[in-house]
Structures are given as C-alpha cells and as structure tokens.
N, C-alpha and C positions, 0 to 999 in steps of 0.2 A: 504494499499500499503505500500511497504518497502523502505527504502533508501538503493537501490542496483544501483551500478554504476560502472564503471572500470574508474581509474585515469592514466593517461598516460604522460610521458615526453620523448621528443626525444632530443638527442644530434647529432649536424651535423657537417659534415666535412669541410664545408665551408659556405659562406653568402647565398648561394641557399638553400632554404628551403628543396628542394628535393634530398639532399643529406644525409640522415640520416645515421650514423655510429653505434648507440646505442639507445635503447628503453628501458624503465622500465615501467611495467604495475602493478596496485594494484587492485585486485577485492574486492569490498565491498559488503556485504550482510547483510540487517539490520541493517546497521550503523557500522558494524565490519569489519575490515580487515580480508579477508577469505583466500586469496591466493595471491601470487605475482610471476612474471615472468619477464625475462630479457634477452636480446640478443645484442651480438655485430653482426655487419655486414658490409658488404662493400655496399657503396652507388651505385646507379645505374650508369652503363658503361656511361662514358662520363661526370660523374659529380662528380667523386671520387677523385679529387684533394683535398689534406688535406691543409688548410691553417694554417700555424703555429700558427697564433693567436688564432684559434678555438681549436688547441691541447693545447695551454696553458690553456685554460679555463677547458677543461674536462679532458685532459690527454690522450686522445685515440689517437695513433699513426696509421700511415698506417701498420706498422709491425704487430699490435696487431689485426688487422682484415684482414691480407693476406690471411688466410685459411678459412675464414667465407663467409657463402652464400652472395649473393647479397639480397638487400632490396626485390627485386621482388621475389625472391625464398623463403623468409622467411615469405611473408605477409599471407600466408594461415595458418600459426601457430598463428602469430599476430592477424589476423582477427579472428581466432578460439577461441582464449583466449577472445577477446572482446565480441564476439557472438552478440547479441541483445542490449547489455547494452548501456545507455547513457554514452558518454566520457566525461571525465572531466578533465581539464588541466588548469594550471596557465598561462593565455595569450592563450586561446584555437584557437584563430585565427591563430596562429602560428603552433601549433602542428597538429591541422586538417589539415592545409594547408600542413604540411610534408607529410602525407600519400596521399592527392590528388597530389601534384607534383610529388612525387617519384613514383607513380603508373603511371601517366601519361606519364612520361619519361620512365619507363619501359614497356610501351605498354599494361597495364593490367587496368582492370575495377577496379573501387575503390565504395565501398559500400557507401550509405547515412548514415548518423550518426546524431541523436539528441546528443546535446552536452551543456555542462556547462562550464563556465569559472569563475575561482575563482578570477581572477583579477576584473572583473565587479562585482562579489558578495562579495569581500572584500570590495570595494569601498562603497557598498551599506549597508554594516554592521558595518564595523570597521572604528574608526577615527585614521588614521595612517599617519604619515609624508610622508612615502612611502609604497606602496602595493606591492613591491618586494616580491618575495617568501619568504626570509627570515625574513622580517618584519611581514608578515601575518601569517606565521607558528608560530612565537613567540607569536603573539596576541592569536593564537588558542591553546598554550601549547603543540606545536607538535615539537619534537627535529629535527634538521636539522644540523647535524654535517659535511656533505659532499656535499656542495651544487656542483651542475652541475654532480653529480652521478645521471644517470637517474631514477635508483630504488629509491633512496633516495628523489629525488625531486618529482617523482610521489606519494611516501608515504606522504610526507609533503602536497602536494594539496589534497591528500584524507583527510588527518586530517582536514585541513583547511575546507572542505565543510562539513564534519561531525560535526565541531564546530558550523558553520553557520546554519547548518539545526537545531542543538539543540537550538541555540539563538532564532530563529524563530519558534520553536515548529512545525517545517516541518517533514513530514513522507516520502517524496518522492523528487528527485531532481525537479521535475516539481513544487512540493509545495514550494520549496525553492524560485524558480523563481516567482511563484505567490504572495508569501510573500512581495517580494521587488518590485512588480509592473510590473513584465517583463513576458514573455513568453518563453518557452524553445526553444531556437535556432536549426536550423537543416542544416546540410551541404548536399548538394545536392550530388548524385552519379555522376559517370563518367562512359562512355562506350567509348573504342577507336574509334575515329572518331568523338567524341563531339569536341568542340572548347576547346582548353587548357585554363587553368586558368592564369590570367595576370602574376602571378610570374614565371610560366613555359614558357610563351611567352617571357618574358624579359630575362630569363636565356638563352633560345635558340638564341635569338638575340645577346646576348652578346658572345655566343660561337662563332657564325658566324663573328662576327666582331672581334674577337680574344681578346676581354676584359673580360676575365674569371676569372680575380683575384678579390677576394670579400673581405669585411670587417668582422672582427670577431663579433659576436652579443654580447660581453661585453664592445665594444668600447675601447678595449686596444690600446694603443699609440705605442706599440712596433713595429718598423720597419714601422711606418705609415706616409704618408705624410699628413699633415693637411691643411685645407683651412682655411685660416683667414676671420672672420667674415666680410662682408661688412655692410654699414648702414642698419639699420632694414627694410627699404623699405615698400612695399605695404603689406597689409595684406588681402589675398582673401578671399572670402565669404565661408563660410562652405557649403558642398554639402548636401542639404536637402535630397537628394534621396541615400545617402549612408547607409549602412548596420546599422540599430540601436543597433545591438547585439555588434558591433565592440567596444574595449575598448577605442578608441578614440571618437568616435561619441557622439556629445552633449557637449564636454568639452571646454572650453576656454584655449587656449594653448600659452605660452610663451617660448621662448628660450633665453639661455644665455651661454656664453662661445663659444668656438671653436668647431665644428663638423667636421665630414669628408665630409660634403656637405655645398654648399652655404645656408645662412639662408633662402634665397628666395625660394631654392628647399624645405627645410624642411616645410616652411610653406605651400606650395602648395600640398605637400604630406599629410600633416595633414588635410588641408581643404578638399581634395579629399575623405577622410574617415570620412568626417563630423564634425572634430574639427574646432573650430573659432580661427585663430591665431590672436594674440594681440602683442604689443610692449613692454608693461611694466606690471609689478605685480600689480594687483589692487584688490579690494574686489570681482571683478568678476571672478577672475582667479581660475582656478580648476586643471590646470597641469603646471609645470614648467619642460622644458628640460634642463639638464645641461651637457655640453660639458667637454672638458679637461680631459678626462680620468676619471671624477667622476664616483664613484660606490656609491651604497646606505649607504654602512658603513661609509662614509665621513660625513654623517648627524650627526653622533655620536662623530666624532672627531673635529667637527666644521669646516672642510675644505668645505667652502661654498662660493659661489659669492654673491655679494651685492643683486642679484634678489632672490637668494636662501634663504638669511638670512631674506629678506622681506617677503619671502613665510613661513617660520618659525614663524616670528612675527605675521603673521596674523593666522597661525595655532593655535598659543597660545590664540589668541583672539576668538577661536571658529570657524574659516572659514575652511570649507573642501578644502584644496589645496594640491596637491600631488606633490612630487618632483620625477622625474624620471632621471634615467641615460641615456645616448646617447644609450646604448646597449639596454636598455628596450624599448626605442621609435623605435629604428631601428628593434627589432623583431616585435613590433606591426605593422610594416609596411609591414609585411608579407613576408620577404626575400628580400626586394629591397634595398640591401647595396649600398651604393656610391662606386665609383672606388676607389682602395687602391694603394698606392705607392709600388714599388717593394720590 
C-alpha cells in the first residue's frame, strides 16, 4: 500500500462551520505532494455574513468572493479533486463538518469519507506543549509562514502526516492509525431528507431566533462581549457514548481565564464530547483551555495563567498535558460558538 491521501483546510466566513469561504487541498501520492488546488467561494445563501473577527484571522473579505461561485456550485470540483481519497485535516471533525453542514444547507448530497485527524495523531506521536498546527508543523519540520491561508495550512497538515507515518514506519493512512492503536474513522454520507447534523440544526435555530452573530474561531477579543467566569461549579461526567475519534474524547480537561461562555457551559460541552471536566490542574490533567485572548504563541512569550504555568511545569516533568487556546477549543466543538456582542 502507498501513503496516498488528500489534506484539506477550510476558512469560514463566520462561526457556523457551514460557511466556507476558502478551501485548500493537497494531494499526496506515495508520501510526496503531487498536486494542490484552492478555491475562494461564497458561503451558502443565508449563511454568508462575514464576521469581522473571522476576516481578521484569514483576511478574506466579502468583496474578495463577491464574484465567486457558491460552495454548492463548486463542490463538484472540490469533490472531484478529493475523489476516493482519505481526507486528512488538523482537527478533522471541523473540516469534515464544514463539508457536511455546507452541503446540508445547500440542499445537496454529501459523500461519505474515511478521514484522519492530525491533532489526534500528533498527540499520539509528539510530546508538545500545544498541538496547534504551528507547533505540530514545526515538530514535523514543515514550514508554515502564513497560518490561516487554507492552502498553506493544508500543506502543513500533509507534511505532519507524512512525518508521523515515517516515525511509525507506516505505509498507509490506515497503517498510521493502526500504529497508534486506533481505527481509521469515517464520516457518513448525507442525502437531502436525512436528519441534519447537530451543528446545522443549531445554526438554523439561531437564524430563526435572530441570534445569527457568531464568534471568530481564534478567540479574538476585538469587539467582543466577554462573560466573567463564575465559580468552578460542578464537573459533569464524560459522555462514554461520544465519538471516540473526537479530539476531546477521553481527555481530562480544565479551564482557566475568561471565555465567551460561562464555565459551566464549557464544561458541559466538553463532557458531551467525551472529555472529563475538572477544576484544577493535577497529574491527571491532559488538556488545559486558556481564555483571555490567549493564542498558542503566548506559551513562548511567557504570557500564561497560574494554571497554564502549572501545566508547563508538569510537562517539564514528563506529563503529557496540552494547552489549548479558546479558539482551538471552540473549533473542536464543531462550530458551536457562543453568542457574541455587537
């Protein structure tokens, strides 16, 4: 077998994952980049409002896509490029969810895909303080100069998987998963008339209630109304029936700083996806989510909270604990952004 796959990365216009405005794809054959493709697009009608915080992340404005086809009109080309490949993405639950939700609201069929998540594989292979794309790409020896350019992010993702496969001596994506004790996940297809995915249901409910504004996936503070943290409160039990392939499943998660949602909601969302919330950083902690506009690069500059500093100390002692920004956590929720201020 050969290490063949297509890496993919989407940028979205707003917090609903079904609002793609850009996609980058990298085709890999035999462990080498063979071809690349990218498109700008208008998101599906009714979901095409550009949140200025998203624009601040990727730099794509409504004017830049004004003459572009909508996602539904482009998907035949996008899907044709992918073909029958395994799809690979960094936090694949989000990017696969973009395809599913955008096709749902476009009234189109969605293919089924086998897929791989380089966040999951990075955690199984590298020992990093953060498994965000820049950190994992640097560990893999892959250049990433323009993070949030869809094609460059997809290329970095491809390089990460190629490096991980080499470290495990794996000859296919399925073999990479087997080497870390997992099976290759699969996203089911969709036919109009099937039930919508939960992210799409919530987006449609938000539109009907008039709550259409969403939060940018980098956790940017610009123009944002922040909710102060209450006391820690209860820690709900992890959902044992959640998808074991989700990047939050099986982790013990702690929150610190101010996010755009109450801490109780953050805990319940994490528990729903199979993570076990906790109130303090201990030797059992595996994930720490940091608010207050934190980004992964702050780890290098020393801009960390007391809990984050404790997590770094545990890492130095050999414990595998990862620090996430709010944006990374929100993206792992699959587009369930908290409401934002005007």
